N, C-alpha and C positions, 0 to 999 in steps of 0.2 A: 288271851294274855300269855298263856303258857308257851305258845309257839314263838312269840317275840322274845321270850326269855331263852328258849332253846336256840334260837337263831344267833344269839350272841356267842355261842360256843365257848363258854367260859371254862377254862381248865379248873377242875376242882368242884364244879357245880354237880351236886349229887341228886337233886330232885326237889320237888315242891309238893306241898299239901294245901288244899283250900278247904277251910272249915266254914260252916254256916250255922248261925244261931238266930232263931226267930224271936224277935222282941215284940212288944205290944203293938207298936206302930211302924216298925221297919225290920229289915233283916240285916244282921251284922255278919260280915265276912272277915275272916282272919287268914292270912297267908303265912305259911311256914316254909321257908326255903332252907335247904341244907347244902353246906359247902364244906370242903375238906379243911380249909383254914381261912384265916382272916384275909390273907393276900388274895384269895379267890373272890371274896366279897368285894374287895377294893377293885379288882379287875372288872367285876360285874357293874358295880355302882359308882366307881370313881373314888377319889380320895375323900370326898365328903359323903362317905357311905352311910351316915346316919340319916340322911334325907331319904324319905321313902321313895321307892321306885314304883310309880303308878303310871302305866302307859296311857297315852291319850285316849284310846278306846275305852279303857276302864274308867277314866275320869268322866267320860260322857255318861256313863251308866250309874255312877255313884252320886248320891246326894251329898256325901261328905266322906272324908278319909283322914287318917292321921298323917301329918306332914313329916313325921320322923319315924324311923324304924328302930326296933330294939334288937340287940344282938346278944345271944347266949352261947355258951360253950357246952356242947353235949359231953357229959362226964360218964354217963352210963345208959345203955339201952338194953331192954329185955323184951323179947317177943315170944308169944306162945302160939303154937299151931295145934289147937284143940279141935 
């Protein structure tokens, strides 16, 4: 999935994280993508950018997924290197 995203070569695409959470009967995945600005998101997903981007190969593996994506603005980051 990440390769198909990288191949789009979107200006302002900063990276991606894939999170995993084990539930009782299934595994939940959450994807966090980082972009410089909303225009970069629109370049990646199109004007209807609230529709979730789920590549065909990922759809084959998932039993279900959210049809819509949620967008947030990063207002602060703090990292530690301990």
